Structures are given as structure tokens and as C-alpha cells.
C-alpha positions in Angstrom: 68.3 226.4 -31.4 64.3 228.2 -32.5 63.2 225.0 -33.0 64.4 223.5 -29.7 62.4 226.4 -27.8 59.6 225.7 -30.0 59.5 222.2 -29.2 60.4 222.6 -25.3 57.4 225.3 -25.4 55.2 223.1 -27.4 55.7 220.2 -24.7 55.3 222.6 -21.9 52.2 223.8 -23.4 50.8 220.5 -23.8 51.8 219.2 -19.9 49.7 222.2 -19.1 46.7 221.1 -21.3 46.9 217.6 -20.2 47.2 218.7 -16.5 44.2 221.0 -16.6 42.4 218.1 -18.5 43.0 215.5 -15.5 41.9 217.8 -12.9 38.6 218.7 -15.0 38.2 214.6 -15.6 39.0 214.5 -11.3 36.2 216.8 -10.8 34.0 215.4 -12.8 34.9 211.5 -11.1 34.2 213.0 -7.8 31.2 214.4 -8.9 29.6 211.7 -10.5 30.8 209.3 -7.7 29.2 211.4 -4.9 25.8 211.1 -7.4 26.1 207.3 -7.4 25.1 207.0 -3.6 21.8 209.4 -4.1 19.5 206.8 -6.1 16.7 207.3 -8.8 14.5 209.2 -6.0 17.5 211.7 -5.3 17.0 213.2 -8.6 15.2 216.4 -8.7 13.1 217.1 -11.5 10.4 219.5 -10.9 9.7 219.8 -14.8 8.5 216.6 -16.1 5.1 215.2 -14.4 5.5 213.9 -11.4 5.7 209.9 -11.0 4.4 207.5 -8.7 6.3 208.2 -5.7 6.1 212.2 -6.3 2.5 211.7 -6.5 2.0 209.8 -3.1 4.1 212.0 -1.5 1.7 215.1 -2.4 -1.1 213.6 -1.3 -2.3 213.7 2.6 -4.1 210.4 2.4 -0.9 208.9 1.5 1.6 209.9 4.0 1.5 206.0 6.0 1.8 204.7 2.7 4.8 206.9 1.8 7.0 206.1 5.8 6.1 202.3 4.6 7.6 203.0 0.9 10.9 204.8 2.9 10.9 202.0 5.8 11.1 199.2 3.1 13.8 200.7 1.1 11.3 200.6 -1.5 11.3 204.6 -3.1 13.9 204.3 -5.8 12.6 201.1 -7.4 8.9 203.1 -7.9 10.6 206.2 -9.1 12.5 204.4 -11.9 10.6 204.8 -15.9 8.0 201.4 -15.0 5.3 201.8 -16.0 3.7 200.6 -12.9 0.4 200.1 -11.9 0.0 201.0 -8.1 -3.0 199.6 -5.9 -2.5 202.7 -3.2 -4.1 202.3 0.5 -5.2 205.3 2.0 -4.1 206.5 5.5 -7.7 205.0 7.0 -6.8 201.3 4.9 -3.5 200.8 7.0 -5.5 201.9 10.4 -7.6 198.8 9.3 -4.6 196.6 10.1 -4.8 194.6 13.6 -3.2 196.8 15.9 0.6 196.7 16.2 0.9 195.3 12.6 2.5 198.3 11.1 4.4 199.5 13.8 6.1 195.5 13.3 6.1 196.0 9.5 8.4 199.0 9.8 11.2 198.0 11.6 14.4 197.2 10.7 14.2 192.9 10.9 10.6 192.9 8.8 11.8 195.5 5.9 11.8 192.2 3.3 8.2 191.3 4.7 7.2 195.0 4.2 8.7 195.1 0.9 6.9 192.0 -0.1 3.4 193.3 0.9 4.6 196.7 -1.1 5.4 194.7 -4.0 2.1 192.5 -3.6 0.4 196.0 -4.4 2.4 196.7 -7.3 1.6 195.1 -11.4 4.2 195.7 -14.0 2.7 197.8 -16.6 0.2 200.0 -16.9 -3.7 199.0 -16.3 -6.3 201.5 -16.4 -9.4 200.9 -14.5 -11.3 199.8 -18.0 -8.3 197.4 -18.3 -9.9 195.7 -15.2 -11.2 192.4 -16.0 -13.7 191.0 -13.6 -11.9 187.6 -12.4 -8.7 188.0 -13.9 -6.3 187.4 -11.8 -3.0 189.8 -12.3 0.5 189.1 -11.6 1.8 191.4 -8.6 5.8 192.4 -8.5 6.3 190.2 -5.4 5.4 186.8 -8.2 2.3 186.5 -6.4 -1.6 187.3 -8.0 -4.4 189.5 -6.8 -7.7 189.0 -8.3 -10.4 191.3 -9.8 -13.9 191.9 -9.0 -16.3 193.9 -11.2 -19.8 195.0 -9.4 -23.1 195.1 -10.6 -22.9 198.6 -10.0 -19.4 199.5 -12.0 -17.3 199.4 -8.4 -13.9 197.9 -9.2 -11.9 195.5 -6.6 -9.1 194.3 -5.8 -8.7 191.6 -3.2 -11.8 192.8 -1.8 -10.1 196.5 -1.8 -12.2 199.0 -3.8 -10.9 201.3 -6.1 -11.9 204.8 -5.2 -9.9 207.2 -7.6 -7.4 206.9 -10.4 -4.5 209.0 -10.7 -2.1 208.9 -13.7 1.9 209.5 -13.2 5.0 209.9 -15.3 5.9 206.0 -15.1 2.5 204.6 -14.5 -0.9 204.5 -13.1 -2.5 205.1 -9.2 -5.3 203.3 -8.5 -6.1 204.7 -5.1 -8.0 201.8 -2.7 -9.3 201.2 0.4 -7.6 198.5 1.7 -4.1 197.0 2.3 -3.7 194.2 0.2 -1.8 191.8 2.3 -0.7 188.6 0.3 -1.6 184.5 2.0 
């Protein structure tokens, strides 16, 4: 009789233990599936060095670029590990585009075209200013290439856009430029 009671008590404890583990697993699974829709850009990390998107977001001179990244659904791609070299036009560079161009590009039906333009500003790999060589054509994330020009005074141009500053990020380097690069 004692053996039967021990067996029943043991079965109850095992059932209870398994049931608790299942509940925990369901809770964990629910939490994981909720986070799947967030994407890399939704990860909050205030301890690490900022990535290229976080650097752009923190710059008042790049609010138009950030809005374009969001409209093109390109934020998550640039928050990933990389490494990336990003040629980041300042707001004034976007102002130099023909009237209505930016307004047209941020429309949902032009998302792919906008993303192609933004990918034209990205190189895969880290290329610091010293790595840029006169006359070199460098492949961009959209499959095209940009050409580097080094002037006698040391200024570096990318398809005619002048690099006016450089900022390192956790997943690459950002060269601030004074022109929006538009692929041919």
C-alpha cells in the first residue's frame, strides 16, 4: 500500500512539475514571438557604442536622412552588425534636390526607388578616409559603384560630394557628405 501511495504521489509531483515547465515554456514562447516583429532596430541598448543609424538619429543635421531610412524600411538593415561605410548626406544636401523629388520618393509606391538610392550611399566593409584612393570605383550595396576623387588640397569627393566629416560607429564608419548621391 505504501508503494502504491509513493507511486501516485510521485506521479502527481511529476505531472505538476511538467505542467509548470510547460507553462514557463509557453510564456517564454509568447515573449519570443512578440519580439520577432520588432527587428534589430527595436533592440534597446544604451550601453554599447551607437550603430550608424543611432548616430544619424542623434544628429540634427541628418533628420531628413533618418526620415528617408524609415520611409524606405532600411533602418533594420543598417542597425545590423555590418560592417558598413555610409555616405550620409546632411539636410542641406537634400534641400539641393529638384523641387518635389524628396516628397515623391517618400511615398509608399516609391519605396523601392528610395531604398535603391539609400543603398547607393552604403559600402559593405569599413573604409576610413585614409582608405579612399583617387580614381577608385567602390561597389555599393545596390550593386552599382561610386568613384572616389582626391583633390590637391586633400578634400575627398564621392561622386562629387565632399566628405565634410567622419564619425565611427559600432558597426562601421559614417562619412558625412554635402550631396545626395543619385545613381544614373
